[in-house]
N, C-alpha and C positions, 0 to 999 in steps of 0.2 A: 503496500499500501504505499502512495505517496502523501508525506503528509508536508502542509507549508512552513516553511522556517520558520514564519512570522504568528504571532497569534491571534491577531487581530481576525475582530468578528465582522464579518462582511456584511452590511447592510444593505436593508431593499430600496432601490428606489422610489421613486411617486410613480412611475409606470409602470415597475412591480408590484407595487400595491395595489396600483387599481385592475389593472390583469388579474389579480388573486381576487378582490373584490367582485369584479364582474363574471368571473368562477364560479363562484358560490353564490352567487346570483340567478345565475343561467344555471345551476343543479336544481335550486330549490324553488323558481321556477318550473323544471321538467319536472320535478317531482307532485308540485301542485297539480300542471296537469295532467300528468298520469293516475291522478287520483279523481280530479274532474273525471278523467273520461272513465274508472272503473267504477264510480258511485252507479252512475244508472244503472248498469250490467250485474252490480254485485244487488243491488236494493231491486231489481226484478221480480216478479209473486207467481206466483197460477193460479186462477182462479177457479176453486172447483164448482159445479153445479149440481144443487142435490138431485136423489132420481125423479123426475116428472110425472113418473107414476104417484106415488107418494102414498098415504091412506085411502084417497076416495075412487084408486082406481085411473088409468092411461088418461091422459088428457088429453082430446080432438084435437083432429088436423084442424091448424084454420086455413082459411081458405086464401088460397094462393094469390101473390101480388107484386107489384114492380120490387125488384132488390136493385138499391142505389149499393155502388161500389162508389166510396171516400179514399180517395190513395192521399196523404199526406208526404209532405216535404221533407228534407233534414230542415231543426228549427234553424234560426239565422245565428246563435250563438253558438252552434257546434262548426258552425261553416267558419266563423270566426278564428274559432278556437284552432282549429285545422290547418289555420290559414298562418295564424300565430307559431304554430309549431313547427309548421313548417320552415320560415324564415328564422327562426331563431336555430333548426338543424342546418342552415344552410351559411348561417352566418357562422356557426360553431364550426363546421366543416373549411368554411375558405378561413380563416383563423388558424384550423389545425392544418391543413394544407401550404400556407405561405407559412407558420413560421417551419416547417419541416422544412420549406422550400429554403429559407434564410439562413438554416442550420449548414445547410450543405456548403452554402457561398463560403470563402475562405476570408478569417477574422483579418482583421488591418495591425498589424504588430505596434503597441505601443511602445513606448518608450520613457 
């Protein structure tokens, strides 16, 4: 192992602190978004319909009528959350790729 000849403690610059804070906020935001996505699925319930016969025998058939099928789309807030999550994922990927690309460049020698 290599040990530095000086025992100085390196301090993080303001930019490094901002990057760490941004990373923590991104992680917390991702956790909250994952929780928000999982809550509706976890709280879904199956409703059981009781036996239509009951104590008085079978229920007579109702006369035929018109059946309306109503299709409901995705609510706007869910679309907004999906778009926000996609934007955050794209930004995080761009930062990771930029850092990986910049780490491969030759660092200038300082004296």
